[in-house]
PDB file of N, CA, C and O in Angstrom, chain B, residues numbered from 101:
ATOM      1  N   UNK B 101      93.449  94.688  87.908  1.00  0.00           N
ATOM      2  CA  UNK B 101      94.102  93.468  88.481  1.00  0.00           C
ATOM      3  C   UNK B 101      92.985  92.628  89.261  1.00  0.00           C
ATOM      4  O   UNK B 101      92.419  93.078  90.258  1.00  0.00           O
ATOM      5  N   UNK B 102      92.747  91.494  88.772  1.00  0.00           N
ATOM      6  CA  UNK B 102      91.751  90.686  89.640  1.00  0.00           C
ATOM      7  C   UNK B 102      92.551  89.913  90.749  1.00  0.00           C
ATOM      8  O   UNK B 102      93.244  88.922  90.519  1.00  0.00           O
ATOM      9  N   UNK B 103      92.385  90.438  91.871  1.00  0.00           N
ATOM     10  CA  UNK B 103      93.187  89.792  93.073  1.00  0.00           C
ATOM     11  C   UNK B 103      92.280  89.017  94.091  1.00  0.00           C
ATOM     12  O   UNK B 103      92.581  88.778  95.260  1.00  0.00           O
ATOM     13  N   UNK B 104      91.158  88.677  93.473  1.00  0.00           N
ATOM     14  CA  UNK B 104      90.124  87.902  94.335  1.00  0.00           C
ATOM     15  C   UNK B 104      90.676  86.722  95.085  1.00  0.00           C
ATOM     16  O   UNK B 104      90.279  86.415  96.209  1.00  0.00           O
ATOM     17  N   UNK B 105      91.692  86.011  94.361  1.00  0.00           N
ATOM     18  CA  UNK B 105      92.169  84.829  94.927  1.00  0.00           C
ATOM     19  C   UNK B 105      93.225  85.099  95.973  1.00  0.00           C
ATOM     20  O   UNK B 105      93.576  84.252  96.795  1.00  0.00           O
ATOM     21  N   UNK B 106      93.745  86.409  95.893  1.00  0.00           N
ATOM     22  CA  UNK B 106      95.009  86.727  96.775  1.00  0.00           C
ATOM     23  C   UNK B 106      94.580  87.276  97.976  1.00  0.00           C
ATOM     24  O   UNK B 106      95.264  87.075  98.979  1.00  0.00           O
ATOM     25  N   UNK B 107      93.375  88.058  98.057  1.00  0.00           N
ATOM     26  CA  UNK B 107      93.003  88.794  99.176  1.00  0.00           C
ATOM     27  C   UNK B 107      91.940  88.017 100.011  1.00  0.00           C
ATOM     28  O   UNK B 107      91.073  87.292  99.521  1.00  0.00           O
ATOM     29  N   UNK B 108      92.137  88.283 101.429  1.00  0.00           N
ATOM     30  CA  UNK B 108      91.132  87.620 102.224  1.00  0.00           C
ATOM     31  C   UNK B 108      89.804  88.455 102.266  1.00  0.00           C
ATOM     32  O   UNK B 108      89.791  89.625 101.883  1.00  0.00           O
ATOM     33  N   UNK B 109      88.913  87.946 102.646  1.00  0.00           N
ATOM     34  CA  UNK B 109      87.593  88.665 102.783  1.00  0.00           C
ATOM     35  C   UNK B 109      87.448  89.623 104.009  1.00  0.00           C
ATOM     36  O   UNK B 109      86.636  90.547 103.978  1.00  0.00           O
ATOM     37  N   UNK B 110      88.232  89.391 105.067  1.00  0.00           N
ATOM     38  CA  UNK B 110      88.141  90.313 106.167  1.00  0.00           C
ATOM     39  C   UNK B 110      89.546  90.627 106.541  1.00  0.00           C
ATOM     40  O   UNK B 110      90.368  89.744 106.783  1.00  0.00           O
ATOM     41  N   UNK B 111      89.826  91.994 106.586  1.00  0.00           N
ATOM     42  CA  UNK B 111      91.071  92.644 106.838  1.00  0.00           C
ATOM     43  C   UNK B 111      91.135  93.659 107.798  1.00  0.00           C
ATOM     44  O   UNK B 111      90.391  94.637 107.731  1.00  0.00           O
ATOM     45  N   UNK B 112      92.045  93.495 108.774  1.00  0.00           N
ATOM     46  CA  UNK B 112      92.243  94.338 109.927  1.00  0.00           C
ATOM     47  C   UNK B 112      93.185  95.465 109.476  1.00  0.00           C
ATOM     48  O   UNK B 112      94.354  95.206 109.191  1.00  0.00           O
ATOM     49  N   UNK B 113      92.678  96.751 109.406  1.00  0.00           N
ATOM     50  CA  UNK B 113      93.522  97.840 108.930  1.00  0.00           C
ATOM     51  C   UNK B 113      94.260  98.375 110.163  1.00  0.00           C
ATOM     52  O   UNK B 113      93.627  98.545 111.205  1.00  0.00           O
ATOM     53  N   UNK B 114      95.602  98.654 110.091  1.00  0.00           N
ATOM     54  CA  UNK B 114      96.234  99.261 111.128  1.00  0.00           C
ATOM     55  C   UNK B 114      96.417 100.773 110.981  1.00  0.00           C
ATOM     56  O   UNK B 114      96.070 101.413 109.989  1.00  0.00           O
ATOM     57  N   UNK B 115      96.993 101.271 112.060  1.00  0.00           N
ATOM     58  CA  UNK B 115      97.205 102.990 111.907  1.00  0.00           C
ATOM     59  C   UNK B 115      98.201 103.252 110.801  1.00  0.00           C
ATOM     60  O   UNK B 115      97.976 104.262 110.134  1.00  0.00           O
ATOM     61  N   UNK B 116      99.211 102.563 110.498  1.00  0.00           N
ATOM     62  CA  UNK B 116     100.148 102.812 109.482  1.00  0.00           C
ATOM     63  C   UNK B 116      99.353 102.949 108.170  1.00  0.00           C
ATOM     64  O   UNK B 116      99.484 103.947 107.461  1.00  0.00           O
ATOM     65  N   UNK B 117      98.547 101.956 107.863  1.00  0.00           N
ATOM     66  CA  UNK B 117      97.776 101.911 106.607  1.00  0.00           C
ATOM     67  C   UNK B 117      97.022 103.136 106.449  1.00  0.00           C
ATOM     68  O   UNK B 117      97.153 103.845 105.452  1.00  0.00           O
ATOM     69  N   UNK B 118      96.146 103.438 107.514  1.00  0.00           N
ATOM     70  CA  UNK B 118      95.227 104.608 107.468  1.00  0.00           C
ATOM     71  C   UNK B 118      96.105 105.909 107.294  1.00  0.00           C
ATOM     72  O   UNK B 118      95.778 106.754 106.460  1.00  0.00           O
ATOM     73  N   UNK B 119      97.130 106.050 108.022  1.00  0.00           N
ATOM     74  CA  UNK B 119      97.904 107.228 107.824  1.00  0.00           C
ATOM     75  C   UNK B 119      98.481 107.523 106.520  1.00  0.00           C
ATOM     76  O   UNK B 119      98.608 108.661 106.070  1.00  0.00           O
ATOM     77  N   UNK B 120      98.871 106.306 105.856  1.00  0.00           N
ATOM     78  CA  UNK B 120      99.357 106.450 104.485  1.00  0.00           C
ATOM     79  C   UNK B 120      98.400 106.701 103.519  1.00  0.00           C
ATOM     80  O   UNK B 120      98.670 107.299 102.478  1.00  0.00           O
ATOM     81  N   UNK B 121      97.099 106.209 103.842  1.00  0.00           N
ATOM     82  CA  UNK B 121      96.017 106.503 102.942  1.00  0.00           C
ATOM     83  C   UNK B 121      95.573 107.897 103.085  1.00  0.00           C
ATOM     84  O   UNK B 121      95.342 108.543 102.064  1.00  0.00           O
ATOM     85  N   UNK B 122      95.431 108.425 104.239  1.00  0.00           N
ATOM     86  CA  UNK B 122      94.816 109.717 104.423  1.00  0.00           C
ATOM     87  C   UNK B 122      95.772 110.930 104.147  1.00  0.00           C
ATOM     88  O   UNK B 122      95.323 112.058 103.942  1.00  0.00           O
ATOM     89  N   UNK B 123      97.061 110.655 104.153  1.00  0.00           N
ATOM     90  CA  UNK B 123      97.983 111.893 103.742  1.00  0.00           C
ATOM     91  C   UNK B 123      98.509 111.749 102.451  1.00  0.00           C
ATOM     92  O   UNK B 123      99.292 110.827 102.224  1.00  0.00           O
ATOM     93  N   UNK B 124      98.149 112.618 101.489  1.00  0.00           N
ATOM     94  CA  UNK B 124      98.563 112.657 100.155  1.00  0.00           C
ATOM     95  C   UNK B 124     100.111 112.730  99.989  1.00  0.00           C
ATOM     96  O   UNK B 124     100.648 112.134  99.055  1.00  0.00           O
ATOM     97  N   UNK B 125     100.737 113.361 100.769  1.00  0.00           N
ATOM     98  CA  UNK B 125     102.197 113.576 100.650  1.00  0.00           C
ATOM     99  C   UNK B 125     102.907 112.413 101.410  1.00  0.00           C
ATOM    100  O   UNK B 125     104.135 112.384 101.337  1.00  0.00           O
ATOM    101  N   UNK B 126     102.376 111.620 102.005  1.00  0.00           N
ATOM    102  CA  UNK B 126     102.968 110.421 102.708  1.00  0.00           C
ATOM    103  C   UNK B 126     103.747 109.560 101.477  1.00  0.00           C
ATOM    104  O   UNK B 126     103.378 109.338 100.324  1.00  0.00           O
ATOM    105  N   UNK B 127     104.829 109.214 102.111  1.00  0.00           N
ATOM    106  CA  UNK B 127     105.676 108.175 101.021  1.00  0.00           C
ATOM    107  C   UNK B 127     104.891 106.999 100.423  1.00  0.00           C
ATOM    108  O   UNK B 127     105.153 106.569  99.300  1.00  0.00           O
ATOM    109  N   UNK B 128     104.021 106.540 101.121  1.00  0.00           N
ATOM    110  CA  UNK B 128     103.370 105.198 100.872  1.00  0.00           C
ATOM    111  C   UNK B 128     101.949 105.477 100.405  1.00  0.00           C
ATOM    112  O   UNK B 128     101.182 104.523 100.274  1.00  0.00           O
ATOM    113  N   UNK B 129     101.525 106.772 100.133  1.00  0.00           N
ATOM    114  CA  UNK B 129     100.142 107.187  99.780  1.00  0.00           C
ATOM    115  C   UNK B 129      99.515 106.393  98.555  1.00  0.00           C
ATOM    116  O   UNK B 129      98.368 105.945  98.560  1.00  0.00           O
ATOM    117  N   UNK B 130     100.463 106.271  97.451  1.00  0.00           N
ATOM    118  CA  UNK B 130      99.928 105.647  96.417  1.00  0.00           C
ATOM    119  C   UNK B 130      99.736 104.204  96.474  1.00  0.00           C
ATOM    120  O   UNK B 130      98.772 103.717  95.884  1.00  0.00           O
ATOM    121  N   UNK B 131     100.590 103.430  97.153  1.00  0.00           N
ATOM    122  CA  UNK B 131     100.584 102.192  97.435  1.00  0.00           C
ATOM    123  C   UNK B 131      99.237 101.779  98.350  1.00  0.00           C
ATOM    124  O   UNK B 131      98.487 100.843  98.072  1.00  0.00           O
ATOM    125  N   UNK B 132      99.104 102.608  99.412  1.00  0.00           N
ATOM    126  CA  UNK B 132      97.952 102.498 100.189  1.00  0.00           C
ATOM    127  C   UNK B 132      96.780 102.713  99.490  1.00  0.00           C
ATOM    128  O   UNK B 132      95.873 101.937  99.791  1.00  0.00           O
ATOM    129  N   UNK B 133      96.528 103.559  98.622  1.00  0.00           N
ATOM    130  CA  UNK B 133      95.353 103.825  97.784  1.00  0.00           C
ATOM    131  C   UNK B 133      95.152 102.527  96.846  1.00  0.00           C
ATOM    132  O   UNK B 133      94.039 102.031  96.670  1.00  0.00           O
ATOM    133  N   UNK B 134      96.228 102.068  96.314  1.00  0.00           N
ATOM    134  CA  UNK B 134      96.071 100.963  95.378  1.00  0.00           C
ATOM    135  C   UNK B 134      95.547  99.726  96.070  1.00  0.00           C
ATOM    136  O   UNK B 134      94.712  99.015  95.511  1.00  0.00           O
ATOM    137  N   UNK B 135      96.103  99.403  97.487  1.00  0.00           N
ATOM    138  CA  UNK B 135      95.686  98.266  98.244  1.00  0.00           C
ATOM    139  C   UNK B 135      94.238  98.480  98.786  1.00  0.00           C
ATOM    140  O   UNK B 135      93.480  97.523  98.943  1.00  0.00           O
ATOM    141  N   UNK B 136      93.851  99.857  99.085  1.00  0.00           N
ATOM    142  CA  UNK B 136      92.480  99.835  99.566  1.00  0.00           C
ATOM    143  C   UNK B 136      91.433  99.679  98.421  1.00  0.00           C
ATOM    144  O   UNK B 136      90.301  99.273  98.685  1.00  0.00           O
ATOM    145  N   UNK B 137      91.798  99.993  97.179  1.00  0.00           N
ATOM    146  CA  UNK B 137      90.866  99.786  96.070  1.00  0.00           C
ATOM    147  C   UNK B 137      90.765  98.393  95.709  1.00  0.00           C
ATOM    148  O   UNK B 137      89.680  97.915  95.376  1.00  0.00           O
ATOM    149  N   UNK B 138      91.892  97.666  95.757  1.00  0.00           N
ATOM    150  CA  UNK B 138      91.853  96.173  95.637  1.00  0.00           C
ATOM    151  C   UNK B 138      91.107  95.521  96.720  1.00  0.00           C
ATOM    152  O   UNK B 138      90.462  94.508  96.448  1.00  0.00           O
ATOM    153  N   UNK B 139      91.119  95.993  97.939  1.00  0.00           N
ATOM    154  CA  UNK B 139      90.171  95.467  98.870  1.00  0.00           C
ATOM    155  C   UNK B 139      88.757  95.701  98.737  1.00  0.00           C
ATOM    156  O   UNK B 139      87.920  94.896  99.144  1.00  0.00           O
ATOM    157  N   UNK B 140      88.436  96.958  98.085  1.00  0.00           N
ATOM    158  CA  UNK B 140      87.090  97.209  97.814  1.00  0.00           C
ATOM    159  C   UNK B 140      86.463  96.221  96.524  1.00  0.00           C
ATOM    160  O   UNK B 140      85.350  95.710  96.403  1.00  0.00           O
ATOM    161  N   UNK B 141      87.536  96.191  95.727  1.00  0.00           N
ATOM    162  CA  UNK B 141      87.244  95.364  94.385  1.00  0.00           C
ATOM    163  C   UNK B 141      87.016  93.817  94.806  1.00  0.00           C
ATOM    164  O   UNK B 141      86.291  93.073  94.145  1.00  0.00           O
ATOM    165  N   UNK B 142      87.695  93.415  95.949  1.00  0.00           N
ATOM    166  CA  UNK B 142      87.595  92.173  96.379  1.00  0.00           C
ATOM    167  C   UNK B 142      86.480  91.886  97.363  1.00  0.00           C
ATOM    168  O   UNK B 142      86.408  90.797  97.931  1.00  0.00           O
ATOM    169  N   UNK B 143      85.532  92.951  97.581  1.00  0.00           N
ATOM    170  CA  UNK B 143      84.579  92.999  98.507  1.00  0.00           C
ATOM    171  C   UNK B 143      84.975  92.577  99.983  1.00  0.00           C
ATOM    172  O   UNK B 143      84.167  92.018 100.725  1.00  0.00           O
ATOM    173  N   UNK B 144      86.220  92.869 100.345  1.00  0.00           N
ATOM    174  CA  UNK B 144      86.802  92.503 101.711  1.00  0.00           C
ATOM    175  C   UNK B 144      85.992  93.413 102.732  1.00  0.00           C
ATOM    176  O   UNK B 144      85.504  94.487 102.382  1.00  0.00           O
ATOM    177  N   UNK B 145      85.888  92.918 103.980  1.00  0.00           N
ATOM    178  CA  UNK B 145      85.397  93.735 104.989  1.00  0.00           C
ATOM    179  C   UNK B 145      86.601  94.314 105.721  1.00  0.00           C
ATOM    180  O   UNK B 145      87.371  93.573 106.332  1.00  0.00           O
ATOM    181  N   UNK B 146      86.766  95.620 105.663  1.00  0.00           N
ATOM    182  CA  UNK B 146      87.793  96.349 106.505  1.00  0.00           C
ATOM    183  C   UNK B 146      87.480  96.620 107.765  1.00  0.00           C
ATOM    184  O   UNK B 146      86.554  97.402 107.982  1.00  0.00           O
ATOM    185  N   UNK B 147      88.169  96.045 108.796  1.00  0.00           N
ATOM    186  CA  UNK B 147      87.826  96.269 110.067  1.00  0.00           C
ATOM    187  C   UNK B 147      88.877  97.309 110.852  1.00  0.00           C
ATOM    188  O   UNK B 147      90.071  97.365 110.558  1.00  0.00           O
ATOM    189  N   UNK B 148      88.337  98.016 111.756  1.00  0.00           N
ATOM    190  CA  UNK B 148      89.135  99.045 112.359  1.00  0.00           C
ATOM    191  C   UNK B 148      88.613  98.817 113.891  1.00  0.00           C
ATOM    192  O   UNK B 148      87.470  98.495 114.214  1.00  0.00           O
ATOM    193  N   UNK B 149      89.727  99.062 114.760  1.00  0.00           N
ATOM    194  CA  UNK B 149      89.430  99.031 116.111  1.00  0.00           C
ATOM    195  C   UNK B 149      89.554 100.622 116.651  1.00  0.00           C
ATOM    196  O   UNK B 149      90.205 101.483 116.059  1.00  0.00           O
ATOM    197  N   UNK B 150      88.934 100.796 117.670  1.00  0.00           N
ATOM    198  CA  UNK B 150      88.829 102.255 118.254  1.00  0.00           C
ATOM    199  C   UNK B 150      90.332 102.678 118.560  1.00  0.00           C
ATOM    200  O   UNK B 150      90.650 103.857 118.402  1.00  0.00           O
ATOM    201  N   UNK B 151      91.172 101.833 118.952  1.00  0.00           N
ATOM    202  CA  UNK B 151      92.572 102.121 119.071  1.00  0.00           C
ATOM    203  C   UNK B 151      93.241 102.592 117.822  1.00  0.00           C
ATOM    204  O   UNK B 151      94.021 103.543 117.780  1.00  0.00           O
ATOM    205  N   UNK B 152      92.904 101.907 116.877  1.00  0.00           N
ATOM    206  CA  UNK B 152      93.497 102.229 115.581  1.00  0.00           C
ATOM    207  C   UNK B 152      93.203 103.584 115.116  1.00  0.00           C
ATOM    208  O   UNK B 152      94.028 104.394 114.691  1.00  0.00           O
ATOM    209  N   UNK B 153      91.814 103.761 115.253  1.00  0.00           N
ATOM    210  CA  UNK B 153      91.363 105.246 114.935  1.00  0.00           C
ATOM    211  C   UNK B 153      92.020 106.358 115.776  1.00  0.00           C
ATOM    212  O   UNK B 153      92.449 107.392 115.264  1.00  0.00           O
ATOM    213  N   UNK B 154      92.074 106.096 117.060  1.00  0.00           N
ATOM    214  CA  UNK B 154      92.819 106.932 117.878  1.00  0.00           C
ATOM    215  C   UNK B 154      94.287 107.123 117.577  1.00  0.00           C
ATOM    216  O   UNK B 154      94.741 108.266 117.589  1.00  0.00           O
ATOM    217  N   UNK B 155      95.080 106.064 117.300  1.00  0.00           N
ATOM    218  CA  UNK B 155      96.356 106.274 116.964  1.00  0.00           C
ATOM    219  C   UNK B 155      96.571 106.983 115.582  1.00  0.00           C
ATOM    220  O   UNK B 155      97.461 107.821 115.437  1.00  0.00           O
ATOM    221  N   UNK B 156      95.782 106.642 114.647  1.00  0.00           N
ATOM    222  CA  UNK B 156      95.883 107.342 113.403  1.00  0.00           C
ATOM    223  C   UNK B 156      95.536 108.941 113.472  1.00  0.00           C
ATOM    224  O   UNK B 156      96.271 109.747 112.903  1.00  0.00           O
ATOM    225  N   UNK B 157      94.458 109.324 114.148  1.00  0.00           N
ATOM    226  CA  UNK B 157      94.266 110.651 114.153  1.00  0.00           C
ATOM    227  C   UNK B 157      95.476 111.439 115.009  1.00  0.00           C
ATOM    228  O   UNK B 157      95.848 112.573 114.704  1.00  0.00           O
ATOM    229  N   UNK B 158      95.974 110.751 116.007  1.00  0.00           N
ATOM    230  CA  UNK B 158      96.878 111.399 116.797  1.00  0.00           C
ATOM    231  C   UNK B 158      98.144 111.519 115.926  1.00  0.00           C
ATOM    232  O   UNK B 158      98.754 112.585 116.008  1.00  0.00           O
ATOM    233  N   UNK B 159      98.630 110.539 115.081  1.00  0.00           N
ATOM    234  CA  UNK B 159      99.690 110.547 114.281  1.00  0.00           C
ATOM    235  C   UNK B 159      99.424 111.675 113.135  1.00  0.00           C
ATOM    236  O   UNK B 159     100.270 112.536 112.890  1.00  0.00           O
ATOM    237  N   UNK B 160      98.329 111.605 112.538  1.00  0.00           N
ATOM    238  CA  UNK B 160      97.994 112.532 111.546  1.00  0.00           C
ATOM    239  C   UNK B 160      98.009 113.965 112.041  1.00  0.00           C
ATOM    240  O   UNK B 160      98.424 114.824 111.262  1.00  0.00           O
ATOM    241  N   UNK B 161      97.596 114.322 113.270  1.00  0.00           N
ATOM    242  CA  UNK B 161      97.806 115.622 113.842  1.00  0.00           C
ATOM    243  C   UNK B 161      99.271 115.902 114.061  1.00  0.00           C
ATOM    244  O   UNK B 161      99.722 116.998 113.729  1.00  0.00           O
ATOM    245  N   UNK B 162     100.121 114.880 114.656  1.00  0.00           N
ATOM    246  CA  UNK B 162     101.522 115.281 114.854  1.00  0.00           C
ATOM    247  C   UNK B 162     102.368 115.354 113.541  1.00  0.00           C
ATOM    248  O   UNK B 162     103.170 116.279 113.410  1.00  0.00           O
ATOM    249  N   UNK B 163     102.224 114.467 112.621  1.00  0.00           N
ATOM    250  CA  UNK B 163     103.093 114.389 111.537  1.00  0.00           C
ATOM    251  C   UNK B 163     102.467 115.176 110.411  1.00  0.00           C
ATOM    252  O   UNK B 163     103.179 115.784 109.612  1.00  0.00           O
ATOM    253  N   UNK B 164     101.101 115.179 110.327  1.00  0.00           N
ATOM    254  CA  UNK B 164     100.387 115.845 109.249  1.00  0.00           C
ATOM    255  C   UNK B 164     100.759 117.368 109.018  1.00  0.00           C
ATOM    256  O   UNK B 164     100.786 117.941 107.929  1.00  0.00           O
ATOM    257  N   UNK B 165     101.025 117.876 110.191  1.00  0.00           N
ATOM    258  CA  UNK B 165     101.394 119.366 110.217  1.00  0.00           C
ATOM    259  C   UNK B 165     102.841 119.629 109.477  1.00  0.00           C
ATOM    260  O   UNK B 165     103.103 120.707 108.942  1.00  0.00           O
ATOM    261  N   UNK B 166     103.668 118.610 109.509  1.00  0.00           N
ATOM    262  CA  UNK B 166     104.978 118.843 108.980  1.00  0.00           C
ATOM    263  C   UNK B 166     105.122 118.457 107.511  1.00  0.00           C
ATOM    264  O   UNK B 166     106.063 118.861 106.828  1.00  0.00           O
ATOM    265  N   UNK B 167     104.138 117.643 107.037  1.00  0.00           N
ATOM    266  CA  UNK B 167     104.225 117.296 105.621  1.00  0.00           C
ATOM    267  C   UNK B 167     103.033 117.801 104.705  1.00  0.00           C
ATOM    268  O   UNK B 167     102.979 117.614 103.489  1.00  0.00           O
ATOM    269  N   UNK B 168     102.165 118.414 105.404  1.00  0.00           N
ATOM    270  CA  UNK B 168     101.091 119.029 104.487  1.00  0.00           C
ATOM    271  C   UNK B 168     101.516 120.398 103.978  1.00  0.00           C
ATOM    272  O   UNK B 168     100.776 121.036 103.230  1.00  0.00           O
TER     273      UNK B 168
END
């Protein structure tokens, strides 16, 4: 799918997106992977803040143990 006209060139990724992308058993895993690869195809700049990274790792540690 060519989504170049639909996606912006700069995207701020939040913790929910990263958690969904990093945990294969997450209910939104496939959707997150699809969106991530669409962003790459669109040459979008994916921006992360230190807080988003911290929140993501914390949640992955907390919920990841229960669904992995």
